[in-house]
C-alpha positions in Angstrom: 0.0 0.0 0.0 2.7 2.5 0.9 6.3 2.7 1.9 5.3 4.7 5.0 5.3 3.1 8.4 2.3 3.1 10.7 3.8 5.8 12.8 4.5 7.9 9.7 0.9 7.5 8.5 -0.4 8.5 11.9 1.8 11.6 11.9 0.7 12.4 8.3 -3.1 12.0 9.1 -2.8 14.1 12.2 -1.6 17.0 10.1 -4.9 17.1 8.2 -6.3 19.8 10.5 -3.2 21.9 10.5 -3.9 25.6 10.4 -1.3 26.1 7.6 -3.3 25.6 4.4 -0.1 24.9 2.4 0.8 22.1 4.9 -2.7 20.7 4.8 -2.8 20.8 1.0 0.5 18.9 0.8 -0.7 16.3 3.3 -3.9 15.8 1.3 -2.0 15.3 -1.9 0.4 12.9 -0.3 -2.5 10.7 1.2 -4.4 10.7 -2.1 -1.2 9.6 -3.9 -1.2 6.5 -1.7 -4.4 5.3 -3.5 -7.7 3.7 -2.5 -5.9 1.0 -0.5 -5.4 3.5 2.3 -9.2 4.0 2.8 -9.5 1.3 5.6 -6.6 3.0 7.5 -8.4 6.4 7.1 -11.7 5.0 8.3 -10.0 3.5 11.3 -8.4 6.8 12.2 -11.9 8.5 11.8 -13.3 6.0 14.3 -10.5 6.5 16.8 -10.6 10.3 16.5 -12.5 12.7 18.8 -11.7 15.7 16.7 -14.6 16.7 14.5 -12.5 18.8 12.3 -10.1 16.0 11.6 -13.0 13.6 11.1 -14.4 16.0 8.4 -11.0 16.2 6.7 -10.8 12.4 6.7 -14.4 12.1 5.3 -13.5 14.4 2.4 -10.4 12.4 1.6 -12.1 9.1 1.8 -14.8 10.4 -0.6 -12.2 11.7 -3.1 -10.4 8.3 -3.0 -13.7 6.4 -3.4 -14.8 8.7 -6.3 -11.4 8.3 -8.0 -11.8 4.5 -7.7 -15.3 4.7 -9.2 -14.0 6.7 -12.2 -11.2 4.2 -12.8 -13.7 1.4 -12.7 -16.0 3.2 -15.1 -13.2 4.0 -17.5 -12.2 0.3 -17.5 -15.9 -0.6 -18.1 -16.2 1.8 -21.1 -13.1 0.3 -22.6 -14.2 -3.3 -22.0 -15.6 -5.2 -25.1 -18.5 -6.7 -23.3 -19.7 -3.7 -21.2 -21.6 -6.0 -18.9 -24.8 -4.3 -17.8 -24.9 -5.5 -14.2 -21.3 -4.5 -13.7 -22.0 -1.0 -15.1 -25.0 -0.6 -12.8 -23.0 -1.7 -9.8 -20.2 0.9 -10.6 -22.8 3.7 -10.7 -24.4 2.2 -7.6 -21.1 2.7 -5.7 -21.4 6.5 -6.2 -24.0 6.4 -3.3 -23.0 3.1 -1.7 -19.2 2.9 -2.1 -19.0 -0.2 0.1 -21.5 -2.2 -2.0 -20.0 -5.5 -3.0 -20.6 -6.7 -6.6 -21.1 -10.3 -5.4 -23.9 -9.1 -3.1 -25.7 -7.3 -5.9 -25.2 -10.3 -8.2 -26.6 -12.6 -5.6 -29.7 -10.4 -5.1 -30.3 -10.3 -8.9 -29.8 -14.1 -9.1 -32.5 -14.6 -6.5 -35.0 -12.5 -8.5 -34.1 -14.5 -11.6 -34.6 -17.8 -9.7 -38.0 -16.6 -8.5 -39.0 -15.9 -12.1 -37.4 -19.0 -13.5 -39.2 -21.4 -11.1 -42.5 -20.4 -12.6 -41.4 -19.9 -16.2 -42.5 -22.0 -19.2 -40.3 -22.0 -22.3 -43.0 -23.5 -24.5 -45.4 -20.6 -24.1 -45.9 -18.0 -26.9 -43.8 -14.8 -26.4 -46.6 -12.6 -25.1 -47.6 -15.3 -22.6 -44.0 -15.6 -21.5 -44.0 -11.8 -20.8 -47.2 -12.2 -18.8 -45.6 -14.9 -16.8 -42.6 -12.7 -15.9 -45.0 -9.8 -15.1 -46.9 -12.0 -12.7 -43.8 -12.8 -10.7 -42.0 -9.4 -10.8 -45.0 -7.1 -10.3 -47.3 -9.6 -8.5 -45.3 -11.9 -6.3 -42.2 -9.7 -5.8 -44.2 -6.5 -5.8 -41.9 -4.3 -7.9 -43.6 -1.1 -8.8 -43.2 2.5 -10.1 -41.9 5.0 -7.6 -44.4 7.7 -8.5 -44.2 9.5 -5.1 -40.4 10.0 -5.2 -39.9 9.8 -8.9 -36.8 12.1 -8.9 -35.1 10.5 -5.9 -31.4 9.5 -6.6 -32.3 6.2 -5.0 -34.3 5.3 -8.1 -31.0 5.1 -10.1 -29.3 2.8 -7.4 -30.0 -0.8 -8.3 -29.4 -2.0 -4.8 -31.9 0.5 -3.5 -34.5 -0.5 -6.0 -34.1 -4.2 -5.2 -34.5 -3.5 -1.5 -37.4 -1.0 -1.7 -39.1 -2.8 -4.7 -39.7 0.7 -6.2 -37.9 2.4 -9.1 -38.0 4.6 -12.1 -38.6 3.4 -15.7 -34.9 2.6 -16.5 -34.1 0.8 -13.2 -37.2 -1.4 -13.4 -36.4 -2.1 -17.0 -32.8 -3.0 -16.1 -34.0 -5.6 -13.6 -36.5 -7.0 -16.1 -33.9 -7.0 -18.8 -31.3 -8.8 -16.7 -33.8 -11.5 -15.8 -35.2 -11.9 -19.3 -31.8 -12.2 -21.0 -30.7 -14.8 -18.4 -33.9 -16.7 -19.4 -32.6 -16.5 -23.0 -35.3 -14.2 -24.3 -34.5 -11.6 -27.1 -35.4 -8.6 -24.9 -33.5 -5.3 -25.1 -33.7 -1.7 -23.9 -35.3 1.1 -26.0 -34.4 4.7 -25.4 -37.6 6.8 -25.8 -37.8 10.5 -24.9 -38.9 10.9 -21.2 -39.4 7.1 -20.9 -37.4 3.9 -21.1 -39.0 0.7 -22.3 -38.1 -2.7 -23.5 -38.6 -4.6 -26.8 -39.1 -8.2 -27.5 -37.4 -8.5 -30.9 -37.0 -11.8 -32.8 -37.4 -12.8 -36.4 -41.1 -13.6 -35.9 -42.2 -11.2 -33.2 -41.6 -7.5 -32.3 -43.5 -5.8 -29.5 -42.7 -3.5 -26.6 -42.9 -3.7 -22.8 -43.4 -0.9 -20.2 -41.8 -2.1 -17.0 -42.9 1.2 -15.3 -46.5 0.2 -15.9 -46.3 -3.4 -14.6 -45.0 -4.8 -17.9 -47.7 -3.5 -20.1 -47.3 -4.9 -23.7 -47.8 -2.4 -26.6 -46.8 -2.0 -30.2 -45.0 0.3 -32.7 -48.2 2.3 -33.4 -48.4 3.1 -29.7 -44.9 4.6 -29.8 -45.9 6.7 -32.8 -48.9 8.0 -30.8 -46.7 8.7 -27.8 -44.2 10.7 -29.9 -47.1 12.6 -31.6 -48.4 13.5 -28.2 -45.0 14.9 -27.2 -44.7 16.6 -30.6 -41.5 14.8 -31.3 -40.5 13.5 -34.7 -39.9 9.7 -34.8 -36.3 8.5 -35.1 -35.2 4.9 -35.7 -33.5 4.8 -32.3 -37.0 5.2 -30.6 -38.0 1.8 -32.0 -34.8 -0.2 -32.0 -32.7 -1.8 -29.2 -30.1 0.3 -27.5 -26.7 -0.7 -26.0 -25.7 -1.4 -22.4 -23.7 1.7 -22.5 -26.8 3.7 -23.5 -28.5 2.3 -20.4 -25.7 3.3 -18.1 -25.5 6.8 -19.7 -29.3 7.3 -19.1 -29.0 6.0 -15.6 -26.2 8.4 -14.8 -28.1 11.3 -16.5 -31.1 10.5 -14.3 -28.8 10.6 -11.3 -27.4 14.0 -12.4 -30.9 15.4 -12.8 -32.0 14.1 -9.4 -29.1 15.9 -7.7 -29.8 19.0 -9.7 -33.4 19.0 -8.5 -32.3 18.5 -4.9 -29.7 21.4 -5.2 -26.8 19.1 -4.4 -24.3 21.0 -6.5 -21.2 18.9 -5.6 -22.9 15.6 -6.5 -24.4 16.9 -9.7 -20.9 18.1 -10.7 -19.4 14.7 -9.9 -22.1 12.9 -12.0 -21.2 15.2 -14.9 -17.6 13.9 -14.6 -19.0 10.4 -14.9 -21.0 11.3 -18.0 -17.9 12.7 -19.6 -16.2 9.4 -19.0 -19.1 7.5 -20.5 -19.5 9.9 -23.5 -15.8 10.5 -24.1 
């Protein structure tokens, strides 16, 4: 982790509340240079300290290190050929819950998949398969639209949506998508203006699914009507599958807008940094 001894680290951390701003800045830079591996040491120092000013300095440093780690992970994800959806959602999830373990999120998603799989019938026609999934996700497991707190940042946090059973269109679609694809179904995300939906798209069948409305099935004409109502000209992308990267970009954009609405300037600026990584 570092070439510093424990005593040297103690001495360095104790200087975080130094009155000399130049000294403090130098100490902060030195600690950050040690990398995210030093976070447990800083957290232990926070617990052992009775100095609120020092604790605040440690909190700020831990956040900077955690955010730096998040950006590194997101950069690696963007550059990875597979751009795994669950991994991308987990990385964004760690913005609010930095200690969230990927294996925990994966296990929770697997349990949801298992609940759907146990009642799933492969020999049903596609629409009946969707009704089957809807029955488990929105009936048995009680996933639903978070209409009361639609703009809450928690709606973009997959772990929070799994726990609360409430989410926004894209988070509910993400859960639906992860389950459906694991079942081997040709289901994909669709980026509509102001709404995110799914499409079942095979050689023989194409229809759409609104996870925000309990898995309501609709067709291409309904999308045209929706766009007409919004006075938006139809584009091909409003009818065709989007990429996993598109889903992560939209999730992060929702998070940015949520913080903007709450007036959390620092967090909205940080989510803008994440969007630059995704769009760069």
